[in-house]
Every structure is written in structure tokens, then in C-alpha cells.
Backbone and ligand atoms as CSV (ligand in chain L), in Angstrom:
chain,resi,resn,atom,element,x,y,z
A,1,MET,N,N,143.472,51.319,72.686
A,1,MET,CA,C,142.241,50.441,72.623
A,1,MET,C,C,142.667,48.964,72.913
A,2,PRO,N,N,143.737,48.423,72.208
A,2,PRO,CA,C,144.103,46.973,72.473
A,2,PRO,C,C,144.478,46.905,73.859
A,3,LYS,N,N,145.261,48.033,74.376
A,3,LYS,CA,C,145.736,47.995,75.757
A,3,LYS,C,C,144.495,47.759,76.728
A,4,LYS,N,N,143.367,48.618,76.528
A,4,LYS,CA,C,142.356,48.474,77.398
A,4,LYS,C,C,141.780,47.084,77.437
A,5,ALA,N,N,141.666,46.508,76.149
A,5,ALA,CA,C,141.009,45.247,75.971
A,5,ALA,C,C,141.955,44.184,76.842
A,6,SER,N,N,143.181,44.292,76.681
A,6,SER,CA,C,144.032,43.308,77.437
A,6,SER,C,C,143.814,43.462,78.931
A,7,ALA,N,N,143.703,44.604,79.353
A,7,ALA,CA,C,143.515,45.049,80.715
A,7,ALA,C,C,142.171,44.348,81.198
A,8,GLN,N,N,141.197,44.420,80.454
A,8,GLN,CA,C,139.892,43.919,80.765
A,8,GLN,C,C,139.909,42.416,80.746
A,9,LYS,N,N,140.619,41.853,79.718
A,9,LYS,CA,C,140.881,40.339,79.797
A,9,LYS,C,C,141.506,39.922,81.214
A,10,LYS,N,N,142.529,40.648,81.505
A,10,LYS,CA,C,143.158,40.334,82.703
A,10,LYS,C,C,142.386,40.359,83.944
A,11,SER,N,N,141.499,41.454,83.958
A,11,SER,CA,C,140.721,41.654,85.119
A,11,SER,C,C,139.649,40.416,85.109
A,12,VAL,N,N,139.120,40.079,83.952
A,12,VAL,CA,C,138.149,38.935,83.886
A,12,VAL,C,C,138.825,37.681,84.339
A,13,GLY,N,N,140.010,37.481,83.858
A,13,GLY,CA,C,140.792,36.336,84.211
A,13,GLY,C,C,140.951,36.381,85.794
A,14,LYS,N,N,141.254,37.556,86.346
A,14,LYS,CA,C,141.427,37.533,87.782
A,14,LYS,C,C,140.116,37.230,88.553
A,15,ALA,N,N,139.100,37.803,87.904
A,15,ALA,CA,C,137.633,37.422,88.512
A,15,ALA,C,C,137.503,36.006,88.591
A,16,ILE,N,N,137.760,35.322,87.348
A,16,ILE,CA,C,137.475,33.967,87.418
A,16,ILE,C,C,138.417,33.184,88.418
A,17,VAL,N,N,139.658,33.523,88.515
A,17,VAL,CA,C,140.512,32.939,89.601
A,17,VAL,C,C,139.879,33.248,90.919
A,18,ARG,N,N,139.552,34.389,91.147
A,18,ARG,CA,C,138.862,34.695,92.535
A,18,ARG,C,C,137.749,33.786,92.724
A,19,SER,N,N,136.832,33.640,91.742
A,19,SER,CA,C,135.544,32.916,92.026
A,19,SER,C,C,135.939,31.465,92.175
A,20,VAL,N,N,136.948,30.968,91.428
A,20,VAL,CA,C,137.354,29.584,91.569
A,20,VAL,C,C,137.949,29.304,93.069
A,21,VAL,N,N,138.867,30.268,93.375
A,21,VAL,CA,C,139.433,30.150,94.730
A,21,VAL,C,C,138.376,30.161,95.779
A,22,SER,N,N,137.385,31.183,95.749
A,22,SER,CA,C,136.437,31.366,96.534
A,22,SER,C,C,135.476,29.954,96.729
A,23,ALA,N,N,135.296,29.430,95.488
A,23,ALA,CA,C,134.312,28.209,95.390
A,23,ALA,C,C,135.098,27.080,96.129
A,24,ALA,N,N,136.389,26.953,95.821
A,24,ALA,CA,C,137.267,25.978,96.420
A,24,ALA,C,C,137.242,26.124,98.005
A,25,LYS,N,N,137.326,27.413,98.387
A,25,LYS,CA,C,137.267,27.663,99.911
A,25,LYS,C,C,136.059,27.303,100.551
A,26,THR,N,N,134.943,27.544,99.732
A,26,THR,CA,C,133.601,27.278,100.245
A,26,THR,C,C,133.505,25.680,100.463
A,27,ALA,N,N,133.996,24.982,99.263
A,27,ALA,CA,C,133.951,23.590,99.328
A,27,ALA,C,C,134.676,22.887,100.490
A,28,LYS,N,N,135.868,23.561,100.635
A,28,LYS,CA,C,136.785,23.049,101.755
A,28,LYS,C,C,135.967,23.258,103.106
A,29,LYS,N,N,135.428,24.458,103.190
A,29,LYS,CA,C,134.721,24.723,104.450
A,29,LYS,C,C,133.611,23.748,104.636
A,30,SER,N,N,132.791,23.495,103.661
A,30,SER,CA,C,131.638,22.695,103.930
A,30,SER,C,C,131.998,21.235,104.048
A,31,ALA,N,N,133.162,20.905,103.379
A,31,ALA,CA,C,133.664,19.441,103.675
A,31,ALA,C,C,134.138,19.265,105.071
A,32,LYS,N,N,134.700,20.374,105.577
A,32,LYS,CA,C,135.184,20.479,106.942
A,32,LYS,C,C,134.076,20.379,107.906
A,33,THR,N,N,133.008,21.095,107.588
A,33,THR,CA,C,131.754,21.011,108.346
A,33,THR,C,C,131.097,19.685,108.494
A,34,VAL,N,N,131.109,19.077,107.279
A,34,VAL,CA,C,130.676,17.621,107.235
A,34,VAL,C,C,131.416,16.756,108.123
A,35,LEU,N,N,132.686,16.882,108.084
A,35,LEU,CA,C,133.649,16.135,108.796
A,35,LEU,C,C,133.470,16.266,110.268
A,36,LEU,N,N,133.300,17.650,110.682
A,36,LEU,CA,C,133.291,17.899,112.162
A,36,LEU,C,C,131.906,17.621,112.572
A,37,THR,N,N,130.895,17.973,111.974
A,37,THR,CA,C,129.512,17.712,112.621
A,37,THR,C,C,128.904,16.445,112.184
A,38,GLY,N,N,129.093,15.949,110.873
A,38,GLY,CA,C,128.522,14.747,110.407
A,38,GLY,C,C,127.048,14.771,110.306
A,39,ARG,N,N,126.609,16.080,110.393
A,39,ARG,CA,C,125.091,16.310,110.352
A,39,ARG,C,C,124.578,16.305,108.954
A,40,THR,N,N,125.284,16.704,107.922
A,40,THR,CA,C,124.731,16.797,106.585
A,40,THR,C,C,124.914,15.510,105.944
A,41,LEU,N,N,125.656,14.549,106.498
A,41,LEU,CA,C,125.737,13.206,105.876
A,41,LEU,C,C,124.468,12.300,106.193
A,42,PRO,N,N,123.972,11.576,105.264
A,42,PRO,CA,C,122.772,10.748,105.666
A,42,PRO,C,C,123.205,9.735,106.638
A,43,GLN,N,N,122.296,9.363,107.425
A,43,GLN,CA,C,122.514,8.333,108.462
A,43,GLN,C,C,122.647,6.950,107.714
A,44,PRO,N,N,123.623,6.161,108.105
A,44,PRO,CA,C,123.754,4.801,107.532
A,44,PRO,C,C,122.380,3.980,107.645
A,45,VAL,N,N,122.042,3.450,106.523
A,45,VAL,CA,C,120.762,2.729,106.501
A,45,VAL,C,C,120.896,1.354,107.126
A,46,GLU,N,N,120.034,1.206,108.067
A,46,GLU,CA,C,119.896,-0.155,108.794
A,46,GLU,C,C,119.249,-1.176,107.939
A,47,ILE,N,N,120.020,-2.068,107.417
A,47,ILE,CA,C,119.361,-2.974,106.390
A,47,ILE,C,C,118.537,-4.008,107.173
A,48,GLU,N,N,119.190,-4.818,107.911
A,48,GLU,CA,C,118.374,-5.788,108.783
A,48,GLU,C,C,119.232,-6.157,109.992
A,49,PRO,N,N,118.742,-6.255,111.205
A,49,PRO,CA,C,119.459,-6.482,112.300
A,49,PRO,C,C,120.070,-7.828,112.152
A,50,ARG,N,N,121.326,-7.969,111.919
A,50,ARG,CA,C,121.957,-9.200,111.777
A,50,ARG,C,C,122.143,-9.769,113.199
A,51,PRO,N,N,122.485,-11.122,113.261
A,51,PRO,CA,C,122.730,-11.601,114.511
A,51,PRO,C,C,124.211,-11.184,115.074
A,52,LEU,N,N,124.815,-10.206,114.408
A,52,LEU,CA,C,126.254,-9.784,114.648
A,52,LEU,C,C,126.358,-9.282,116.076
A,53,ASP,N,N,125.399,-8.704,116.666
A,53,ASP,CA,C,125.492,-8.103,117.921
A,53,ASP,C,C,125.039,-9.101,119.185
A,54,SER,N,N,125.027,-10.402,118.734
A,54,SER,CA,C,124.636,-11.348,119.743
A,54,SER,C,C,125.545,-11.368,120.810
A,55,PRO,N,N,125.270,-11.710,122.049
A,55,PRO,CA,C,126.187,-11.835,123.144
A,55,PRO,C,C,127.411,-12.816,122.822
A,56,VAL,N,N,126.989,-13.818,122.009
A,56,VAL,CA,C,128.033,-14.885,121.601
A,56,VAL,C,C,129.195,-14.155,120.864
A,57,LEU,N,N,128.844,-13.205,119.890
A,57,LEU,CA,C,129.677,-12.515,119.105
A,57,LEU,C,C,130.500,-11.527,119.811
A,58,ARG,N,N,129.824,-10.926,120.744
A,58,ARG,CA,C,130.535,-9.941,121.494
A,58,ARG,C,C,131.545,-10.611,122.241
A,59,ALA,N,N,131.298,-11.800,122.812
A,59,ALA,CA,C,132.161,-12.715,123.557
A,59,ALA,C,C,133.413,-13.024,122.652
A,60,LEU,N,N,133.081,-13.411,121.345
A,60,LEU,CA,C,134.041,-13.687,120.366
A,60,LEU,C,C,135.129,-12.564,120.140
A,61,ARG,N,N,134.537,-11.385,119.982
A,61,ARG,CA,C,135.378,-10.115,119.870
A,61,ARG,C,C,136.293,-9.971,121.034
A,62,LYS,N,N,135.666,-10.149,122.185
A,62,LYS,CA,C,136.363,-9.994,123.412
A,62,LYS,C,C,137.549,-10.952,123.584
A,63,GLU,N,N,137.121,-12.242,123.225
A,63,GLU,CA,C,138.160,-13.336,123.278
A,63,GLU,C,C,139.297,-13.000,122.305
A,64,ARG,N,N,139.004,-12.552,121.185
A,64,ARG,CA,C,139.994,-12.147,120.187
A,64,ARG,C,C,140.995,-11.119,120.818
A,65,ARG,N,N,140.399,-10.133,121.496
A,65,ARG,CA,C,141.358,-9.012,122.028
A,65,ARG,C,C,142.120,-9.663,123.044
A,66,ARG,N,N,141.589,-10.594,123.909
A,66,ARG,CA,C,142.362,-11.208,124.914
A,66,ARG,C,C,143.538,-11.971,124.297
A,67,LEU,N,N,143.129,-12.854,123.242
A,67,LEU,CA,C,144.250,-13.601,122.584
A,67,LEU,C,C,145.269,-12.827,122.105
A,68,VAL,N,N,145.041,-11.669,121.393
A,68,VAL,CA,C,146.009,-10.644,120.888
A,68,VAL,C,C,146.918,-10.209,122.134
A,69,GLU,N,N,146.271,-9.791,123.038
A,69,GLU,CA,C,147.000,-9.302,124.246
A,69,GLU,C,C,147.999,-10.359,124.777
A,70,GLU,N,N,147.450,-11.550,124.981
A,70,GLU,CA,C,148.126,-12.767,125.529
A,70,GLU,C,C,149.323,-13.086,124.475
A,71,LEU,N,N,149.114,-12.995,123.237
A,71,LEU,CA,C,150.107,-13.391,122.235
A,71,LEU,C,C,151.219,-12.225,122.276
A,72,LYS,N,N,150.924,-11.065,122.528
A,72,LYS,CA,C,151.729,-9.975,122.573
A,72,LYS,C,C,152.676,-10.169,123.735
A,73,HIS,N,N,151.985,-10.531,124.881
A,73,HIS,CA,C,152.640,-10.777,126.155
A,73,HIS,C,C,153.830,-11.898,126.001
A,74,GLN,N,N,153.350,-12.894,125.381
A,74,GLN,CA,C,154.107,-14.102,125.200
A,74,GLN,C,C,155.371,-13.810,124.315
A,75,GLU,N,N,155.066,-13.053,123.263
A,75,GLU,CA,C,156.227,-12.593,122.358
A,75,GLU,C,C,157.191,-11.797,123.061
A,76,MET,N,N,156.826,-10.865,123.977
A,76,MET,CA,C,157.574,-10.057,124.709
A,76,MET,C,C,158.479,-10.879,125.599
A,77,LEU,N,N,157.907,-11.840,126.276
A,77,LEU,CA,C,158.542,-12.736,127.151
A,77,LEU,C,C,159.649,-13.447,126.472
A,78,ALA,N,N,159.357,-13.890,125.278
A,78,ALA,CA,C,160.255,-14.630,124.427
A,78,ALA,C,C,161.444,-13.879,124.032
A,79,GLN,N,N,161.159,-12.551,123.806
A,79,GLN,CA,C,162.243,-11.728,123.363
A,79,GLN,C,C,163.182,-11.374,124.463
A,80,GLU,N,N,162.596,-11.151,125.655
A,80,GLU,CA,C,163.381,-10.835,126.936
A,80,GLU,C,C,164.094,-11.949,127.385
A,81,ARG,N,N,163.683,-13.134,127.007
A,81,ARG,CA,C,164.459,-14.338,127.430
A,81,ARG,C,C,165.766,-14.491,126.699
A,82,PRO,N,N,166.874,-14.772,127.372
A,82,PRO,CA,C,168.124,-14.830,126.694
A,82,PRO,C,C,168.122,-16.184,125.829
A,83,THR,N,N,168.717,-16.108,124.720
A,83,THR,CA,C,168.638,-17.347,123.862
A,83,THR,C,C,169.757,-18.345,124.291
A,84,THR,N,N,170.828,-17.890,124.926
A,84,THR,CA,C,171.792,-18.688,125.498
A,84,THR,C,C,172.131,-18.332,126.874
A,85,GLY,N,N,172.128,-19.459,127.656
A,85,GLY,CA,C,172.324,-19.176,129.108
A,85,GLY,C,C,173.869,-19.029,129.444
A,86,ASN,N,N,174.112,-18.563,130.553
A,86,ASN,CA,C,175.633,-18.438,130.812
A,86,ASN,C,C,176.109,-19.787,131.571
A,87,HIS,N,N,175.053,-20.446,132.233
A,87,HIS,CA,C,175.489,-21.555,132.832
A,87,HIS,C,C,175.013,-22.800,132.096
A,88,MET,N,N,175.853,-23.812,131.980
A,88,MET,CA,C,175.306,-24.943,131.234
A,88,MET,C,C,174.150,-25.623,131.891
A,89,ALA,N,N,174.094,-25.663,133.108
A,89,ALA,CA,C,173.035,-26.403,133.850
A,89,ALA,C,C,171.621,-25.670,133.483
A,90,ASP,N,N,171.675,-24.382,133.236
A,90,ASP,CA,C,170.411,-23.610,132.920
A,90,ASP,C,C,169.936,-23.980,131.494
A,91,ASP,N,N,170.810,-24.482,130.579
A,91,ASP,CA,C,170.470,-24.600,129.182
A,91,ASP,C,C,169.315,-25.499,128.903
A,92,ALA,N,N,169.283,-26.710,129.647
A,92,ALA,CA,C,168.226,-27.651,129.453
A,92,ALA,C,C,166.869,-27.005,129.776
A,93,THR,N,N,166.872,-26.385,130.970
A,93,THR,CA,C,165.644,-25.623,131.370
A,93,THR,C,C,165.202,-24.575,130.393
A,94,GLU,N,N,166.250,-23.843,129.878
A,94,GLU,CA,C,166.030,-22.725,128.957
A,94,GLU,C,C,165.379,-23.371,127.671
A,95,VAL,N,N,165.990,-24.420,127.221
A,95,VAL,CA,C,165.485,-25.034,125.917
A,95,VAL,C,C,164.077,-25.467,126.196
A,96,GLU,N,N,163.821,-26.162,127.241
A,96,GLU,CA,C,162.508,-26.544,127.610
A,96,GLU,C,C,161.529,-25.346,127.694
A,97,GLU,N,N,161.892,-24.309,128.307
A,97,GLU,CA,C,161.014,-23.101,128.421
A,97,GLU,C,C,160.718,-22.506,127.163
A,98,GLN,N,N,161.772,-22.500,126.285
A,98,GLN,CA,C,161.516,-21.892,124.986
A,98,GLN,C,C,160.559,-22.713,124.130
A,99,ALA,N,N,160.676,-24.121,124.338
A,99,ALA,CA,C,159.785,-24.949,123.522
A,99,ALA,C,C,158.419,-24.735,124.045
A,100,LYS,N,N,158.187,-24.606,125.362
A,100,LYS,CA,C,156.863,-24.440,125.902
A,100,LYS,C,C,156.316,-23.054,125.426
A,101,SER,N,N,157.147,-22.048,125.434
A,101,SER,CA,C,156.604,-20.793,125.043
A,101,SER,C,C,156.293,-20.731,123.614
A,102,LEU,N,N,157.032,-21.391,122.770
A,102,LEU,CA,C,156.763,-21.438,121.307
A,102,LEU,C,C,155.396,-22.222,121.080
A,103,ALA,N,N,155.236,-23.283,121.797
A,103,ALA,CA,C,154.112,-24.202,121.679
A,103,ALA,C,C,152.785,-23.411,122.126
A,104,LEU,N,N,153.027,-22.468,123.241
A,104,LEU,CA,C,151.910,-21.723,123.634
A,104,LEU,C,C,151.572,-20.719,122.610
A,105,ARG,N,N,152.594,-20.068,122.065
A,105,ARG,CA,C,152.354,-19.012,121.048
A,105,ARG,C,C,151.595,-19.588,119.708
A,106,ARG,N,N,152.048,-20.854,119.352
A,106,ARG,CA,C,151.416,-21.468,118.304
A,106,ARG,C,C,149.975,-21.758,118.509
A,107,HIS,N,N,149.704,-22.254,119.793
A,107,HIS,CA,C,148.383,-22.491,120.110
A,107,HIS,C,C,147.487,-21.369,120.103
A,108,LEU,N,N,148.071,-20.190,120.717
A,108,LEU,CA,C,147.314,-18.934,120.718
A,108,LEU,C,C,147.100,-18.429,119.251
A,109,GLU,N,N,147.969,-18.537,118.363
A,109,GLU,CA,C,147.828,-18.111,117.061
A,109,GLU,C,C,146.762,-18.990,116.352
A,110,GLY,N,N,146.707,-20.272,116.571
A,110,GLY,CA,C,145.733,-21.057,116.026
A,110,GLY,C,C,144.359,-20.794,116.584
A,111,MET,N,N,144.219,-20.418,117.795
A,111,MET,CA,C,142.980,-20.011,118.355
A,111,MET,C,C,142.537,-18.598,117.747
A,112,LEU,N,N,143.482,-17.843,117.553
A,112,LEU,CA,C,143.151,-16.510,116.971
A,112,LEU,C,C,142.685,-16.610,115.450
A,113,LYS,N,N,143.275,-17.630,114.748
A,113,LYS,CA,C,142.925,-17.932,113.379
A,113,LYS,C,C,141.436,-18.346,113.413
A,114,GLU,N,N,141.118,-19.240,114.368
A,114,GLU,CA,C,139.734,-19.761,114.302
A,114,GLU,C,C,138.670,-18.731,114.748
A,115,ILE,N,N,139.126,-17.799,115.630
A,115,ILE,CA,C,138.235,-16.794,116.111
A,115,ILE,C,C,138.040,-15.819,114.803
A,116,ASP,N,N,139.143,-15.566,114.107
A,116,ASP,CA,C,138.983,-14.752,112.900
A,116,ASP,C,C,138.073,-15.298,111.912
A,117,ARG,N,N,138.203,-16.631,111.774
A,117,ARG,CA,C,137.218,-17.276,110.713
A,117,ARG,C,C,135.841,-17.162,111.166
A,118,ALA,N,N,135.667,-17.381,112.529
A,118,ALA,CA,C,134.238,-17.212,113.117
A,118,ALA,C,C,133.720,-15.789,112.769
A,119,ILE,N,N,134.626,-14.703,112.971
A,119,ILE,CA,C,134.191,-13.373,112.753
A,119,ILE,C,C,133.908,-13.051,111.314
A,120,VAL,N,N,134.601,-13.837,110.454
A,120,VAL,CA,C,134.285,-13.686,108.964
A,120,VAL,C,C,133.015,-14.187,108.682
A,121,ARG,N,N,132.738,-15.446,109.263
A,121,ARG,CA,C,131.472,-16.128,109.168
A,121,ARG,C,C,130.257,-15.250,109.676
A,122,ALA,N,N,130.546,-14.609,110.805
A,122,ALA,CA,C,129.566,-13.613,111.282
A,122,ALA,C,C,129.242,-12.608,110.332
A,123,ASP,N,N,130.193,-12.094,109.674
A,123,ASP,CA,C,130.007,-10.896,108.682
A,123,ASP,C,C,129.277,-11.446,107.494
A,124,LYS,N,N,129.374,-12.697,107.186
A,124,LYS,CA,C,128.701,-13.255,106.009
A,124,LYS,C,C,127.303,-13.637,106.481
A,125,GLY,N,N,127.045,-13.715,107.723
A,125,GLY,CA,C,125.794,-14.139,108.292
A,125,GLY,C,C,125.647,-15.702,108.336
A,126,THR,N,N,126.730,-16.310,108.380
A,126,THR,CA,C,126.754,-17.683,108.541
A,126,THR,C,C,127.291,-18.237,109.828
A,127,TYR,N,N,127.527,-17.346,110.677
A,127,TYR,CA,C,128.019,-17.772,111.971
A,127,TYR,C,C,126.909,-18.457,112.780
A,128,GLY,N,N,127.408,-19.546,113.454
A,128,GLY,CA,C,126.590,-20.300,114.292
A,128,GLY,C,C,125.683,-21.328,113.458
A,129,ILE,N,N,126.002,-21.431,112.345
A,129,ILE,CA,C,125.300,-22.474,111.441
A,129,ILE,C,C,126.183,-23.513,111.082
A,130,CYS,N,N,125.857,-24.754,111.235
A,130,CYS,CA,C,126.675,-25.953,111.004
A,130,CYS,C,C,127.053,-25.863,109.568
A,131,ASP,N,N,128.299,-26.124,109.410
A,131,ASP,CA,C,128.863,-26.374,108.031
A,131,ASP,C,C,128.414,-27.454,107.312
A,132,ARG,N,N,128.119,-28.500,108.044
A,132,ARG,CA,C,127.769,-29.841,107.357
A,132,ARG,C,C,126.271,-29.982,107.193
A,133,CYS,N,N,125.492,-29.809,108.274
A,133,CYS,CA,C,123.969,-30.056,108.253
A,133,CYS,C,C,123.136,-28.835,108.001
A,134,LYS,N,N,123.904,-27.623,108.121
A,134,LYS,CA,C,123.267,-26.289,107.926
A,134,LYS,C,C,122.159,-25.929,109.008
A,135,ASN,N,N,122.235,-26.751,110.046
A,135,ASN,CA,C,121.348,-26.433,111.187
A,135,ASN,C,C,121.957,-25.405,112.190
A,136,PRO,N,N,121.267,-24.700,112.944
A,136,PRO,CA,C,121.960,-23.786,113.808
A,136,PRO,C,C,122.600,-24.556,114.910
A,137,ILE,N,N,123.748,-24.005,115.200
A,137,ILE,CA,C,124.530,-24.685,116.318
A,137,ILE,C,C,123.985,-24.082,117.722
A,138,PRO,N,N,123.658,-25.060,118.616
A,138,PRO,CA,C,123.023,-24.479,119.756
A,138,PRO,C,C,123.969,-23.508,120.503
A,139,GLU,N,N,123.356,-22.556,121.121
A,139,GLU,CA,C,123.973,-21.469,121.905
A,139,GLU,C,C,125.024,-22.000,122.901
A,140,GLU,N,N,124.472,-23.075,123.568
A,140,GLU,CA,C,125.287,-23.645,124.651
A,140,GLU,C,C,126.724,-24.204,124.141
A,141,ARG,N,N,126.637,-24.677,122.920
A,141,ARG,CA,C,127.922,-25.160,122.210
A,141,ARG,C,C,128.775,-24.030,121.939
A,142,LEU,N,N,128.201,-22.923,121.483
A,142,LEU,CA,C,128.859,-21.727,120.962
A,142,LEU,C,C,129.467,-20.949,122.213
A,143,LYS,N,N,128.826,-21.231,123.337
A,143,LYS,CA,C,129.381,-20.608,124.584
A,143,LYS,C,C,130.704,-21.257,124.959
A,144,VAL,N,N,130.630,-22.499,124.799
A,144,VAL,CA,C,131.824,-23.298,125.140
A,144,VAL,C,C,133.007,-23.186,123.931
A,145,VAL,N,N,132.425,-23.335,122.778
A,145,VAL,CA,C,133.385,-23.275,121.618
A,145,VAL,C,C,132.833,-22.199,120.706
A,146,PRO,N,N,133.241,-20.941,120.977
A,146,PRO,CA,C,132.690,-19.764,120.131
A,146,PRO,C,C,133.080,-19.893,118.687
A,147,SER,N,N,134.187,-20.570,118.361
A,147,SER,CA,C,134.524,-20.644,116.959
A,147,SER,C,C,134.039,-21.858,116.249
A,148,ALA,N,N,133.249,-22.638,116.902
A,148,ALA,CA,C,132.681,-23.933,116.382
A,148,ALA,C,C,132.116,-23.709,114.928
A,149,THR,N,N,132.365,-24.555,113.910
A,149,THR,CA,C,131.773,-24.444,112.741
A,149,THR,C,C,130.888,-25.687,112.434
A,150,LEU,N,N,130.905,-26.664,113.350
A,150,LEU,CA,C,129.914,-27.711,113.243
A,150,LEU,C,C,129.146,-27.918,114.488
A,151,CYS,N,N,127.882,-28.476,114.333
A,151,CYS,CA,C,127.175,-28.751,115.516
A,151,CYS,C,C,127.767,-29.986,116.247
A,152,ILE,N,N,127.354,-30.208,117.359
A,152,ILE,CA,C,127.945,-31.431,118.117
A,152,ILE,C,C,127.836,-32.825,117.422
A,153,ASP,N,N,126.684,-32.939,116.768
A,153,ASP,CA,C,126.652,-34.225,116.052
A,153,ASP,C,C,127.556,-34.387,114.894
A,154,CYS,N,N,127.579,-33.287,114.071
A,154,CYS,CA,C,128.536,-33.326,112.886
A,154,CYS,C,C,129.913,-33.395,113.375
A,155,ALA,N,N,130.278,-32.680,114.401
A,155,ALA,CA,C,131.636,-32.778,115.024
A,155,ALA,C,C,132.003,-34.139,115.420
A,156,LYS,N,N,131.149,-34.807,115.978
A,156,LYS,CA,C,131.351,-36.159,116.389
A,156,LYS,C,C,131.581,-37.042,115.174
A,157,LEU,N,N,130.685,-36.790,114.174
A,157,LEU,CA,C,130.825,-37.656,112.968
A,157,LEU,C,C,132.163,-37.399,112.261
A,158,GLN,N,N,132.647,-36.141,112.272
A,158,GLN,CA,C,133.863,-35.844,111.651
A,158,GLN,C,C,135.111,-36.439,112.333
A,159,THR,N,N,135.047,-36.602,113.722
A,159,THR,CA,C,136.171,-37.231,114.301
A,159,THR,C,C,136.233,-38.732,114.004
A,160,ARG,N,N,135.175,-39.319,113.675
A,160,ARG,CA,C,135.143,-40.785,113.397
A,160,ARG,C,C,135.701,-41.127,112.108
A,161,PRO,N,N,136.242,-42.312,111.946
A,161,PRO,CA,C,136.781,-42.693,110.602
A,161,PRO,C,C,135.722,-42.569,109.606
A,162,ALA,N,N,136.214,-42.368,108.237
A,162,ALA,CA,C,135.278,-42.025,107.268
A,162,ALA,C,C,134.303,-43.161,106.897
A,163,ALA,N,N,134.868,-44.354,107.093
A,163,ALA,CA,C,134.074,-45.520,106.797
A,163,ALA,C,C,132.784,-45.635,107.696
A,164,LYS,N,N,133.011,-45.293,108.949
A,164,LYS,CA,C,131.772,-45.256,109.879
A,164,LYS,C,C,130.856,-44.117,109.533
A,165,VAL,N,N,131.267,-42.956,108.993
A,165,VAL,CA,C,130.401,-41.922,108.576
A,165,VAL,C,C,129.640,-42.308,107.448
A,166,MET,N,N,130.079,-43.125,106.465
A,166,MET,CA,C,129.422,-43.666,105.386
A,166,MET,C,C,128.321,-44.633,105.718
A,167,ALA,N,N,128.607,-45.409,106.739
A,167,ALA,CA,C,127.704,-46.499,107.230
A,167,ALA,C,C,126.377,-45.979,107.659
L,1,ZN,ZN,ZN,125.524,-30.325,111.947
């Protein structure tokens, strides 16, 4: 009798294991289906059309890609360039070239940072709004300076000495 009971227990245990395994398999399968088809997932809710998809912002992202590529290219060139020339006469030119290349890379990095800042502003919904007077920055200005954070009037004020701004 005790033998039979233990055998029964074992088989119950096996049945539980089987059902757990099959449940896990089913779950895995449905997860896979979700991943593959994406149909059972609810569609992302469109909250409000942000000005994120404005042509200006598309240009901003395009400009960012261009800058990244340009920077990569410049870094590659810098690495290929020998650090020490074999001929003394070439050294001056070499140093000058290196300085130019470095300046160009710094410039590109600076531009990239500004673009990134503009993209962050776009995500926050403050892109194209003047930091100082909170008025929209005209599209024409953004076309010329996509990373502009000030309208032309405020930008002019900022470049002037503080005393004049106060006046
Ligand atoms: Zn302004």
C-alpha cells in the first residue's frame, strides 16, 4: 500500500512537471509569436503630433548623421597620417596639417554637441522656442542655424556687452 501511494505521488509530481513544462512551452511560443508578428501587441498610442517630424528636425537629424560621418572620416585621416615625418622639411607642414585636422575635428564635435542639444530640446518639445523671450524662432533662422536656441533679436542682445543689454 505505501508503495502504491508513493508511486501515485511520483506520477502526480510528473504530471505537474509536465504541465509546467507545457505551460512554459506555450508561453515561449506565444511570446515568440508576439515578437514575430507584433499583432497581439497594442499599437502605440499617439498622444499628440509633436513638431518632432518637422522638416527642420529631419534636417537636424540628417545634419547629425553627416557630422558623425565627417568626424569619423577626419579621425581616420588623422590616424593614417604619420606622426613623425622622415624628412625634416615635411615636419612643419605635417605639424600644420595636424593642427588643422585637430581644429576641424574640434569644430565638428562642437557642432555635433549643439545638434544633440537641439534634438534633446525637440524631445522636450522646446525646440524652436527662444530660450530668452520664449517666442518661436522663425523657420528661416532655424533653416540657417538648426541648433539655434535664441531668436535673432535675443542672439544679438547676447553678443552685446551686458551693460547695453541692461540699458
Ligand atoms: Zn528671443
